[in-house]
PLY file of the C-alpha trace (Angstrom):
ply
format ascii 1.0
element vertex 369
property float x
property float y
property float z
element edge 368
property int vertex1
property int vertex2
end_header
1.78 24.81 22.73
0.04 28.06 21.74
-2.84 28.16 19.30
-0.66 30.04 16.75
2.07 27.40 16.84
-0.45 24.62 16.39
-2.13 26.36 13.45
-0.05 28.90 11.51
-3.26 30.02 9.85
-4.27 31.73 13.14
-1.25 34.08 13.02
-2.06 37.85 12.90
-0.87 38.15 9.29
-3.72 35.90 8.16
-6.59 38.26 8.88
-10.10 36.94 8.75
-8.95 33.30 8.98
-9.48 31.15 12.07
-8.90 27.41 12.47
-10.43 25.67 15.47
-8.46 23.15 17.50
-11.03 20.39 17.01
-11.48 17.32 19.18
-9.31 14.25 19.66
-10.61 11.26 17.69
-10.75 7.85 19.35
-9.00 4.88 17.75
-10.77 3.23 14.82
-11.18 -0.01 16.77
-11.86 -0.45 20.48
-9.73 -3.46 21.51
-11.88 -4.14 24.54
-15.05 -4.22 22.41
-13.42 -6.59 19.93
-12.36 -8.99 22.68
-15.82 -8.85 24.24
-17.43 -9.51 20.82
-15.19 -12.52 20.14
-15.82 -13.98 23.59
-19.55 -13.60 23.07
-19.29 -15.12 19.57
-17.39 -18.17 20.81
-19.69 -18.82 23.74
-21.30 -22.26 23.54
-25.04 -22.57 23.97
-26.66 -25.20 26.18
-27.05 -28.55 24.38
-30.84 -28.29 24.64
-30.80 -25.01 22.67
-28.97 -26.65 19.76
-31.22 -29.73 19.83
-34.48 -27.78 20.06
-33.33 -25.46 17.28
-32.38 -28.38 15.02
-35.69 -30.17 15.61
-37.51 -26.93 14.81
-35.63 -26.69 11.51
-33.53 -23.67 12.53
-30.76 -23.59 9.88
-28.57 -21.20 11.89
-28.44 -23.53 14.90
-28.01 -26.54 12.60
-24.97 -24.87 11.02
-23.54 -24.02 14.44
-23.98 -27.64 15.55
-22.27 -28.91 12.38
-19.39 -26.52 13.07
-19.00 -28.14 16.51
-18.98 -31.58 14.84
-16.22 -30.42 12.50
-14.16 -28.82 15.29
-11.14 -30.64 16.68
-11.39 -28.93 20.10
-12.23 -31.46 22.87
-14.83 -29.15 24.47
-16.58 -28.72 21.11
-16.49 -32.45 20.43
-18.07 -33.18 23.82
-20.98 -30.83 23.13
-21.31 -32.15 19.56
-21.59 -35.76 20.74
-24.28 -34.81 23.27
-26.23 -33.07 20.49
-25.90 -36.11 18.22
-27.10 -38.50 20.93
-30.26 -36.44 21.45
-30.84 -36.08 17.68
-30.36 -39.79 16.88
-33.98 -40.82 17.69
-35.16 -38.21 15.16
-32.79 -39.30 12.37
-32.71 -42.11 9.82
-35.79 -41.09 7.86
-34.08 -39.68 4.80
-32.95 -41.22 1.53
-29.15 -40.91 1.39
-27.75 -40.67 -2.13
-24.01 -40.85 -2.80
-22.88 -39.01 -5.93
-19.49 -39.20 -7.62
-18.18 -38.61 -11.11
-15.20 -38.08 -13.34
-13.63 -34.58 -13.52
-15.56 -32.21 -15.77
-18.73 -34.29 -15.68
-20.86 -31.34 -14.52
-21.54 -32.68 -11.05
-22.58 -29.38 -9.49
-24.99 -28.64 -12.37
-26.44 -32.13 -12.09
-26.85 -31.91 -8.31
-28.62 -28.58 -8.70
-30.92 -29.97 -11.41
-31.82 -33.12 -9.46
-31.98 -31.20 -6.17
-34.35 -28.61 -7.61
-36.49 -31.44 -8.98
-36.71 -32.95 -5.47
-37.54 -29.67 -3.70
-40.03 -28.86 -6.47
-41.90 -32.02 -5.49
-42.06 -30.94 -1.84
-38.88 -32.62 -0.60
-36.21 -31.12 1.64
-32.59 -31.62 0.59
-29.22 -31.41 2.33
-26.09 -31.48 0.16
-22.93 -32.55 1.96
-19.45 -33.19 0.62
-16.47 -35.37 1.39
-13.14 -33.86 0.39
-9.88 -34.88 2.08
-7.84 -33.53 -0.84
-7.10 -30.07 0.57
-5.17 -31.03 3.69
-2.36 -28.63 2.81
-4.55 -25.53 2.86
-6.93 -26.74 5.55
-9.79 -24.68 4.13
-13.31 -25.51 3.07
-14.37 -26.01 -0.52
-16.91 -23.29 -1.25
-17.05 -23.82 -5.00
-20.15 -26.01 -4.97
-22.14 -23.47 -2.99
-21.27 -20.65 -5.37
-21.97 -22.77 -8.46
-25.38 -23.97 -7.22
-26.96 -20.52 -7.08
-30.54 -21.71 -7.60
-30.30 -24.46 -4.99
-28.40 -22.24 -2.54
-31.33 -19.81 -2.56
-33.93 -22.57 -2.10
-35.46 -22.48 1.38
-35.90 -26.26 1.25
-32.24 -26.93 0.50
-29.14 -26.81 2.71
-25.64 -26.91 1.20
-22.74 -27.54 3.54
-19.21 -27.12 2.14
-16.81 -29.92 2.97
-14.49 -29.81 6.01
-11.49 -30.51 3.82
-8.75 -30.53 6.47
-7.92 -33.92 7.91
-7.72 -37.56 6.96
-10.36 -39.26 4.86
-11.57 -41.28 7.86
-11.95 -38.17 10.01
-13.74 -36.16 7.33
-16.03 -39.08 6.51
-16.95 -39.62 10.18
-17.85 -35.93 10.55
-19.97 -36.12 7.39
-21.77 -39.16 8.78
-22.52 -37.28 12.01
-23.69 -34.26 10.02
-26.19 -36.53 8.23
-27.77 -37.33 11.61
-28.20 -33.63 12.40
-29.63 -32.82 8.95
-32.14 -35.66 9.20
-33.19 -34.48 12.66
-33.71 -31.00 11.16
-36.29 -32.46 8.75
-34.28 -33.01 5.57
-35.73 -36.13 3.98
-33.15 -36.32 1.16
-29.38 -36.15 1.63
-26.81 -35.94 -1.16
-23.29 -36.98 -0.18
-20.91 -36.00 -2.95
-17.22 -36.64 -3.47
-15.27 -33.44 -4.02
-11.87 -35.10 -3.88
-10.72 -38.13 -5.81
-9.49 -41.61 -4.92
-10.74 -43.50 -1.89
-13.45 -40.93 -1.03
-15.89 -42.86 -3.24
-15.63 -45.83 -0.87
-16.33 -43.56 2.09
-19.40 -42.10 0.39
-20.67 -45.59 -0.47
-20.34 -46.58 3.19
-22.87 -43.96 4.30
-25.35 -43.85 1.40
-28.39 -45.93 0.47
-28.02 -45.38 -3.27
-24.78 -44.77 -5.19
-24.94 -42.71 -8.38
-22.00 -42.52 -10.78
-21.91 -39.63 -13.26
-20.02 -40.20 -16.49
-19.26 -38.37 -19.72
-19.62 -39.50 -23.31
-17.11 -38.76 -26.04
-14.22 -38.16 -23.65
-12.34 -41.15 -25.08
-11.71 -44.55 -23.48
-14.84 -44.24 -21.32
-14.42 -47.63 -19.70
-10.80 -46.86 -18.81
-11.64 -43.51 -17.23
-12.84 -44.86 -13.90
-11.82 -47.68 -11.60
-13.65 -50.99 -11.89
-14.31 -50.93 -8.12
-16.23 -47.66 -8.39
-18.34 -49.00 -11.25
-19.13 -52.09 -9.19
-20.43 -49.87 -6.38
-22.75 -47.94 -8.70
-26.51 -48.55 -8.52
-27.02 -46.25 -11.49
-24.72 -44.74 -14.11
-25.95 -41.42 -15.49
-24.24 -40.16 -18.64
-24.46 -36.38 -18.34
-24.19 -33.72 -21.05
-26.28 -35.83 -23.43
-27.42 -32.86 -25.49
-26.77 -31.25 -28.86
-24.06 -32.92 -30.91
-23.23 -35.18 -27.98
-26.49 -37.18 -28.09
-25.21 -39.89 -30.42
-22.01 -40.32 -28.41
-24.06 -40.57 -25.21
-26.19 -43.39 -26.63
-23.06 -45.25 -27.74
-21.51 -44.82 -24.27
-24.74 -46.09 -22.70
-24.44 -49.37 -24.65
-20.78 -49.72 -23.63
-21.55 -49.24 -19.95
-24.50 -51.65 -20.05
-22.24 -54.32 -21.55
-19.63 -53.65 -18.87
-22.17 -53.89 -16.02
-23.25 -57.34 -17.20
-19.74 -58.60 -16.43
-20.04 -57.73 -12.74
-21.49 -60.16 -10.16
-25.11 -59.81 -9.04
-25.53 -57.30 -6.20
-26.64 -58.42 -2.72
-29.51 -55.95 -3.03
-30.95 -57.88 -5.97
-30.98 -54.61 -7.89
-29.78 -54.60 -11.49
-27.84 -51.36 -12.12
-29.10 -49.23 -14.99
-27.51 -46.72 -17.36
-29.35 -43.52 -18.29
-28.48 -40.49 -20.38
-29.34 -37.02 -19.16
-28.52 -33.35 -19.52
-28.36 -31.34 -16.33
-28.09 -28.18 -18.43
-31.39 -28.71 -20.28
-32.83 -30.78 -17.39
-33.74 -33.64 -19.74
-33.55 -37.15 -18.32
-33.34 -35.89 -14.73
-36.86 -37.10 -13.87
-36.00 -40.55 -15.27
-32.91 -40.72 -13.06
-35.08 -39.92 -10.04
-37.59 -42.63 -11.04
-34.77 -45.17 -10.96
-33.73 -44.04 -7.48
-37.31 -44.39 -6.21
-37.62 -47.82 -7.85
-34.43 -48.92 -6.09
-35.73 -47.72 -2.73
-39.04 -49.54 -3.24
-37.36 -52.81 -4.22
-34.80 -52.81 -1.40
-37.38 -51.80 1.20
-39.54 -54.75 0.14
-36.73 -57.32 0.16
-35.25 -56.02 3.45
-31.88 -55.00 2.00
-32.40 -51.27 2.68
-32.52 -51.71 6.47
-29.88 -54.43 6.41
-27.44 -52.08 4.66
-28.18 -49.25 7.10
-27.48 -51.58 10.06
-24.21 -52.86 8.61
-23.12 -49.26 7.95
-23.81 -48.32 11.57
-21.64 -51.20 12.82
-18.93 -50.30 10.29
-18.79 -46.71 11.55
-18.71 -47.85 15.15
-15.50 -49.80 14.44
-14.09 -46.97 12.32
-14.65 -44.54 15.20
-12.92 -46.92 17.65
-9.89 -47.15 15.37
-9.84 -43.38 14.87
-9.97 -42.65 18.60
-7.35 -45.28 19.48
-5.02 -43.86 16.83
-5.54 -40.30 18.08
-4.97 -41.34 21.71
-1.78 -43.20 20.72
-0.18 -40.28 18.89
-1.35 -37.58 21.29
-0.15 -39.37 24.44
2.56 -37.13 25.97
4.74 -40.12 26.86
4.77 -41.44 23.30
6.11 -38.51 21.32
9.78 -38.91 22.27
9.59 -42.70 21.93
8.12 -42.40 18.44
10.90 -40.03 17.34
13.54 -42.31 18.89
12.33 -45.42 17.09
11.82 -43.50 13.83
15.51 -42.64 13.96
16.42 -46.29 14.52
14.31 -47.31 11.53
15.99 -44.67 9.34
19.41 -45.95 10.41
18.34 -49.54 9.61
18.96 -50.59 13.22
15.46 -51.98 13.50
12.67 -52.90 11.06
9.48 -50.86 10.73
7.39 -53.79 11.99
9.51 -54.44 15.08
9.49 -50.70 15.86
5.69 -50.61 15.61
5.43 -53.62 17.96
7.72 -51.96 20.50
5.76 -48.71 20.40
2.50 -50.56 21.00
4.07 -52.37 23.98
5.28 -49.06 25.41
1.83 -47.49 24.93
0.07 -50.38 26.69
2.43 -49.98 29.69
1.89 -46.20 29.82
-1.88 -46.60 29.98
0 1
1 2
2 3
3 4
4 5
5 6
6 7
7 8
8 9
9 10
10 11
11 12
12 13
13 14
14 15
15 16
16 17
17 18
18 19
19 20
20 21
21 22
22 23
23 24
24 25
25 26
26 27
27 28
28 29
29 30
30 31
31 32
32 33
33 34
34 35
35 36
36 37
37 38
38 39
39 40
40 41
41 42
42 43
43 44
44 45
45 46
46 47
47 48
48 49
49 50
50 51
51 52
52 53
53 54
54 55
55 56
56 57
57 58
58 59
59 60
60 61
61 62
62 63
63 64
64 65
65 66
66 67
67 68
68 69
69 70
70 71
71 72
72 73
73 74
74 75
75 76
76 77
77 78
78 79
79 80
80 81
81 82
82 83
83 84
84 85
85 86
86 87
87 88
88 89
89 90
90 91
91 92
92 93
93 94
94 95
95 96
96 97
97 98
98 99
99 100
100 101
101 102
102 103
103 104
104 105
105 106
106 107
107 108
108 109
109 110
110 111
111 112
112 113
113 114
114 115
115 116
116 117
117 118
118 119
119 120
120 121
121 122
122 123
123 124
124 125
125 126
126 127
127 128
128 129
129 130
130 131
131 132
132 133
133 134
134 135
135 136
136 137
137 138
138 139
139 140
140 141
141 142
142 143
143 144
144 145
145 146
146 147
147 148
148 149
149 150
150 151
151 152
152 153
153 154
154 155
155 156
156 157
157 158
158 159
159 160
160 161
161 162
162 163
163 164
164 165
165 166
166 167
167 168
168 169
169 170
170 171
171 172
172 173
173 174
174 175
175 176
176 177
177 178
178 179
179 180
180 181
181 182
182 183
183 184
184 185
185 186
186 187
187 188
188 189
189 190
190 191
191 192
192 193
193 194
194 195
195 196
196 197
197 198
198 199
199 200
200 201
201 202
202 203
203 204
204 205
205 206
206 207
207 208
208 209
209 210
210 211
211 212
212 213
213 214
214 215
215 216
216 217
217 218
218 219
219 220
220 221
221 222
222 223
223 224
224 225
225 226
226 227
227 228
228 229
229 230
230 231
231 232
232 233
233 234
234 235
235 236
236 237
237 238
238 239
239 240
240 241
241 242
242 243
243 244
244 245
245 246
246 247
247 248
248 249
249 250
250 251
251 252
252 253
253 254
254 255
255 256
256 257
257 258
258 259
259 260
260 261
261 262
262 263
263 264
264 265
265 266
266 267
267 268
268 269
269 270
270 271
271 272
272 273
273 274
274 275
275 276
276 277
277 278
278 279
279 280
280 281
281 282
282 283
283 284
284 285
285 286
286 287
287 288
288 289
289 290
290 291
291 292
292 293
293 294
294 295
295 296
296 297
297 298
298 299
299 300
300 301
301 302
302 303
303 304
304 305
305 306
306 307
307 308
308 309
309 310
310 311
311 312
312 313
313 314
314 315
315 316
316 317
317 318
318 319
319 320
320 321
321 322
322 323
323 324
324 325
325 326
326 327
327 328
328 329
329 330
330 331
331 332
332 333
333 334
334 335
335 336
336 337
337 338
338 339
339 340
340 341
341 342
342 343
343 344
344 345
345 346
346 347
347 348
348 349
349 350
350 351
351 352
352 353
353 354
354 355
355 356
356 357
357 358
358 359
359 360
360 361
361 362
362 363
363 364
364 365
365 366
366 367
367 368
């Protein structure tokens, strides 16, 4: 094609005007470069690199190791377990605090206030979450990290959003393994918070040394607002938002909760749960809450309950992991999928009971192995 046909402006009738042809522009994205970048990004490091980085307090490598723990890929899980094994001798030296509370209690504000108090005294804090409530979306809950702006910018604090996809047992096991890595990285305080609702409180209790229950005053029917079982687990009840016009209501709620706690049996730890009022917003009462936590640690360390509880939790999670792996192996076995569908159909048609079908499937699985 001639220059004039390409650019009409170069025709003789347009005197004094000339338009150059220019150069051909490459595509906006080089596919080969993108593929090479992704391959490089996904490349796993040697186990020793992760371990050495974690022990040196490298947050980037700690986060990468936690991502491997949270991954469902077999190759990632293999590397993650090797990292955990090497980090185990360097773990166990933190104080693990489980935190739960009713909706709207101001949990993120409280965690930031108490967390800043801890780091201000020279401590290092990791904030982890358990949230199995978002299985449908499969995403992570980032809300806590965005709400805790002060703590998120603290060099002595590490906030890890919850791996929300998966069953409660799976999420809880990954959180437990993440605790090991955080402790090996030098974090001497770990907050495990419940982001979801329901049975996640039990999971948090099973991996924490101290269980803190946050409550509200003046919300109506305070003692009906939370399950008795959760109150029984609590080592301390903190009534948040005890400020301004809410102070009188908070004191009244404190008396109600103290009366309720006296109805529960004595704890194996020998610790008598307390009720305190506080305001995370004004940071009043936060130091008193921390004093109670330290008093609990001192008492249970002296009477031997602290270590006893840690040991029983380790055995509990060993059995939980066995059950989790057996269940996964059962459902992922290639020879089981058709059999499961076949017996499901028989159950739906009332040809066989659910219990007999389960027994048959277990027999088939044992033969396939």
